[in-house]
PLY file of the C-alpha trace (Angstrom):
ply
format ascii 1.0
element vertex 280
property float x
property float y
property float z
element edge 279
property int vertex1
property int vertex2
end_header
0.00 0.06 -0.32
1.07 3.82 -0.36
1.47 5.78 2.56
-0.39 9.52 2.61
3.02 10.71 1.65
3.91 8.91 -1.63
0.26 9.02 -3.04
0.53 13.27 -2.16
4.40 12.89 -3.92
2.41 10.65 -6.91
-0.56 13.32 -7.15
2.10 16.40 -6.97
4.23 14.51 -10.12
0.95 14.02 -11.99
-0.01 17.45 -11.64
3.42 18.96 -13.01
3.84 16.81 -16.05
0.33 17.55 -17.03
-0.62 20.48 -19.49
-1.20 23.11 -17.07
-4.13 25.04 -17.45
-3.04 27.97 -16.25
0.38 29.60 -16.35
1.23 32.46 -13.60
3.97 34.67 -14.45
6.01 36.57 -12.38
8.88 39.28 -13.05
10.90 40.50 -10.55
13.80 42.27 -10.25
15.46 42.60 -6.92
12.94 41.11 -4.77
14.89 39.17 -2.23
12.69 38.23 0.87
9.26 38.45 -1.25
9.98 35.53 -3.45
8.80 32.23 -1.40
5.96 34.16 0.53
4.16 34.92 -2.86
4.90 31.61 -4.35
3.45 29.56 -1.58
0.31 31.60 -1.96
-0.31 30.89 -5.32
0.23 27.33 -4.44
-2.26 27.06 -2.03
-4.49 29.17 -4.90
-4.05 26.50 -7.55
-3.95 23.16 -5.29
-5.34 20.26 -6.64
-5.24 21.45 -10.49
-2.30 21.62 -13.08
-0.91 24.83 -13.20
2.91 26.29 -13.38
4.50 29.60 -11.86
7.11 31.43 -14.05
9.18 33.58 -12.34
11.39 35.76 -14.75
14.51 37.47 -12.85
15.58 40.58 -14.79
18.94 40.10 -14.07
19.11 40.93 -10.64
21.39 41.85 -8.36
20.65 40.72 -4.45
19.82 37.54 -3.41
16.54 36.25 -5.81
17.80 34.27 -7.93
19.36 31.90 -5.05
15.98 32.13 -3.05
13.87 30.64 -6.45
16.28 28.22 -6.73
16.05 27.01 -3.18
12.59 27.35 -3.52
12.51 25.01 -6.89
13.26 22.22 -4.30
10.20 22.00 -2.91
8.35 23.84 -5.58
7.86 21.17 -8.67
5.78 24.18 -10.29
7.78 26.29 -10.57
10.11 27.15 -13.54
12.71 30.16 -13.26
13.80 32.07 -16.06
16.92 34.45 -15.90
17.92 37.43 -18.40
21.52 38.11 -18.51
20.98 41.48 -18.60
18.04 43.99 -17.71
15.33 44.80 -20.33
12.79 45.76 -18.34
9.17 44.42 -16.92
7.42 44.39 -20.17
10.20 42.43 -21.70
10.07 39.92 -18.95
6.57 39.45 -18.85
7.52 38.62 -23.32
10.20 35.65 -21.88
7.72 34.09 -19.84
4.46 33.97 -22.25
7.31 32.68 -24.81
8.28 29.50 -22.87
4.75 29.05 -20.90
2.34 25.78 -21.83
-0.90 26.78 -19.96
-4.23 27.95 -21.94
-4.59 31.07 -19.94
-2.13 32.98 -18.68
-1.98 35.23 -15.02
0.02 37.62 -14.34
0.97 39.09 -11.40
3.80 41.39 -10.24
6.95 39.95 -7.77
6.56 42.52 -4.90
3.64 40.88 -3.12
1.09 43.67 -3.63
-1.35 41.81 -5.63
-2.52 39.34 -3.87
-3.08 35.94 -5.58
-6.19 34.72 -3.93
-8.24 37.44 -6.61
-7.25 35.02 -9.13
-10.28 33.11 -8.88
-12.48 35.17 -9.54
-10.43 36.84 -12.76
-10.37 33.50 -14.25
-14.27 33.42 -13.61
-14.68 36.52 -15.55
-12.77 35.02 -18.56
-14.23 31.71 -18.83
-17.92 33.21 -18.50
-17.03 35.98 -21.45
-15.63 32.33 -23.15
-18.58 30.59 -22.64
-20.54 34.22 -24.15
-18.24 33.47 -27.38
-16.00 36.57 -27.11
-12.52 36.53 -25.89
-11.47 38.41 -22.95
-8.87 39.70 -20.54
-9.66 40.13 -16.47
-7.74 42.86 -15.16
-7.73 43.89 -11.40
-9.51 47.25 -10.06
-7.16 47.84 -6.55
-10.45 48.90 -4.32
-7.60 50.44 -1.71
-4.47 51.26 -2.28
-1.69 50.69 -0.30
0.65 53.44 -1.90
2.40 56.57 -1.77
0.68 59.95 -1.69
3.36 60.77 -4.37
2.35 57.31 -6.45
-1.65 57.98 -6.58
-1.37 61.11 -7.94
0.97 60.15 -10.40
-1.29 57.22 -11.83
-4.24 59.70 -11.54
-2.54 61.66 -14.22
-1.74 58.32 -16.12
-5.30 57.79 -16.06
-6.47 60.42 -17.33
-3.94 60.46 -20.37
-5.16 56.88 -21.07
-8.56 58.27 -21.13
-8.43 61.09 -23.25
-5.49 59.89 -25.88
-6.52 56.24 -25.88
-10.15 56.42 -25.21
-9.03 53.42 -22.16
-11.99 53.62 -19.91
-10.32 50.85 -17.67
-10.12 52.36 -14.49
-7.20 50.94 -13.11
-4.63 49.82 -16.11
-2.02 49.78 -14.23
-2.70 47.32 -11.59
-0.84 44.26 -12.47
-2.93 41.37 -12.06
-4.53 39.84 -14.56
-5.83 36.81 -16.72
-6.13 36.46 -19.84
-5.88 33.62 -23.20
-2.01 32.73 -24.10
-3.39 33.09 -27.62
-5.35 36.12 -27.04
-2.15 37.48 -25.45
0.63 36.76 -28.33
-1.36 38.23 -31.02
-0.81 42.23 -29.29
2.25 43.95 -29.98
4.99 43.69 -28.14
6.95 47.05 -27.07
9.05 48.20 -24.16
6.14 49.26 -21.45
3.49 47.21 -23.28
2.35 46.18 -20.23
0.75 49.35 -19.06
-1.31 49.61 -21.79
-2.90 46.27 -22.02
-6.36 47.03 -21.90
-6.20 49.35 -24.98
-4.42 46.63 -26.56
-6.67 44.11 -26.20
-9.65 46.10 -27.23
-7.42 46.88 -30.22
-7.76 42.81 -30.93
-10.80 43.08 -30.41
-11.64 41.51 -27.13
-12.96 42.65 -23.62
-11.78 43.88 -20.97
-13.48 42.83 -17.44
-12.64 44.94 -14.67
-12.22 42.72 -11.43
-12.42 44.25 -7.85
-8.99 43.04 -6.46
-6.83 43.77 -2.95
-3.84 45.83 -2.47
-1.73 45.55 0.12
1.52 47.41 1.44
4.45 45.33 0.54
6.91 44.00 2.96
10.62 44.28 2.23
12.19 45.89 -0.38
11.93 49.13 -2.47
9.83 50.14 -5.06
11.03 49.93 -8.35
8.72 52.83 -9.65
10.33 56.15 -10.81
7.75 59.10 -11.15
9.37 61.36 -13.06
10.86 58.30 -15.48
8.10 56.82 -15.98
6.47 60.66 -16.90
9.61 61.16 -19.62
9.41 58.00 -21.29
5.46 57.63 -20.79
5.18 60.49 -23.40
6.66 58.25 -26.20
4.34 55.23 -25.15
1.41 56.87 -25.63
1.81 58.25 -29.31
3.54 54.94 -30.11
-0.25 53.62 -28.57
-2.42 56.01 -30.79
-0.17 55.13 -33.09
-0.78 51.26 -33.14
-4.42 51.96 -32.44
-5.09 53.88 -35.55
-3.63 51.06 -37.41
-5.71 48.21 -35.80
-6.22 45.50 -38.12
-10.33 45.51 -39.93
-10.79 41.79 -41.20
-13.30 41.12 -38.76
-14.55 37.60 -38.53
-12.52 35.36 -40.01
-14.47 31.42 -41.14
-12.70 28.85 -43.09
-14.14 27.09 -46.44
-14.47 24.04 -47.23
-14.97 22.22 -50.46
-18.53 21.81 -51.58
-20.24 18.57 -50.07
-18.48 19.17 -46.74
-20.35 20.34 -43.14
-21.13 24.34 -43.55
-17.77 26.17 -41.89
-18.78 27.02 -38.76
-18.00 30.57 -36.90
-16.26 30.18 -33.26
-16.97 32.55 -30.91
-17.95 35.94 -33.25
-16.33 38.66 -32.34
-17.94 41.78 -31.27
-15.76 44.42 -33.36
-12.17 45.14 -33.77
-12.53 47.80 -30.98
-13.91 45.19 -28.72
-16.45 46.03 -25.60
-15.59 47.27 -22.36
-17.43 45.74 -18.97
0 1
1 2
2 3
3 4
4 5
5 6
6 7
7 8
8 9
9 10
10 11
11 12
12 13
13 14
14 15
15 16
16 17
17 18
18 19
19 20
20 21
21 22
22 23
23 24
24 25
25 26
26 27
27 28
28 29
29 30
30 31
31 32
32 33
33 34
34 35
35 36
36 37
37 38
38 39
39 40
40 41
41 42
42 43
43 44
44 45
45 46
46 47
47 48
48 49
49 50
50 51
51 52
52 53
53 54
54 55
55 56
56 57
57 58
58 59
59 60
60 61
61 62
62 63
63 64
64 65
65 66
66 67
67 68
68 69
69 70
70 71
71 72
72 73
73 74
74 75
75 76
76 77
77 78
78 79
79 80
80 81
81 82
82 83
83 84
84 85
85 86
86 87
87 88
88 89
89 90
90 91
91 92
92 93
93 94
94 95
95 96
96 97
97 98
98 99
99 100
100 101
101 102
102 103
103 104
104 105
105 106
106 107
107 108
108 109
109 110
110 111
111 112
112 113
113 114
114 115
115 116
116 117
117 118
118 119
119 120
120 121
121 122
122 123
123 124
124 125
125 126
126 127
127 128
128 129
129 130
130 131
131 132
132 133
133 134
134 135
135 136
136 137
137 138
138 139
139 140
140 141
141 142
142 143
143 144
144 145
145 146
146 147
147 148
148 149
149 150
150 151
151 152
152 153
153 154
154 155
155 156
156 157
157 158
158 159
159 160
160 161
161 162
162 163
163 164
164 165
165 166
166 167
167 168
168 169
169 170
170 171
171 172
172 173
173 174
174 175
175 176
176 177
177 178
178 179
179 180
180 181
181 182
182 183
183 184
184 185
185 186
186 187
187 188
188 189
189 190
190 191
191 192
192 193
193 194
194 195
195 196
196 197
197 198
198 199
199 200
200 201
201 202
202 203
203 204
204 205
205 206
206 207
207 208
208 209
209 210
210 211
211 212
212 213
213 214
214 215
215 216
216 217
217 218
218 219
219 220
220 221
221 222
222 223
223 224
224 225
225 226
226 227
227 228
228 229
229 230
230 231
231 232
232 233
233 234
234 235
235 236
236 237
237 238
238 239
239 240
240 241
241 242
242 243
243 244
244 245
245 246
246 247
247 248
248 249
249 250
250 251
251 252
252 253
253 254
254 255
255 256
256 257
257 258
258 259
259 260
260 261
261 262
262 263
263 264
264 265
265 266
266 267
267 268
268 269
269 270
270 271
271 272
272 273
273 274
274 275
275 276
276 277
277 278
278 279
């Protein structure tokens, strides 16, 4: 007979070898001290399911890489990718996306301020949209932000700019926790800082953006990488670039596959609403 421990180990092994239902991407840079607690929270949320966690270390100079390697020994679902040269958060997310195996992709900031327990609500929203024939991204709306006054003011300013110039009506585009299908994510244009404009980019490809209330907590250890002046300067060129992209959005509409005469008529798959999509 197998012991309880052996049965648990076998179940864990099966969960790792099975194709993941969801891949959780966590970009990090100098987040030593925040690594293992967040990994354990993610594991608790998806316990009993086939999932993988992909940490992308963007050339950290502290003990982040060491903590990730140590965590791999205890967490078989954990994969670790490391940039040899710092490339930024969007590039880190892209690195994880290209290697992810899950049908759905969850994205989570590595500083511990996003709460993994919010993932089920985000996933439920995406699944409901999928059943209705829509592709969608569920994105968090932080209910009570635990940030500095300057950071809150900067976020309000960025929100106003996105709404005015990009018609981005999502109330919290800067929130780091979100879920969408891997196929939709791969269709989005990639550029540096693109993670800040994902609601606009998803709608550009006919997807819906679903806002889901989520929690937000203060950082426990480490320091924020958020530099208000740097983002303001870089953000101007980013917004201009996104405006250019939105004006050149694909307009082919729905695509159906034609069949030879005598075969079954082509079936429409998940009819899209419009190239601009709808915002919940």
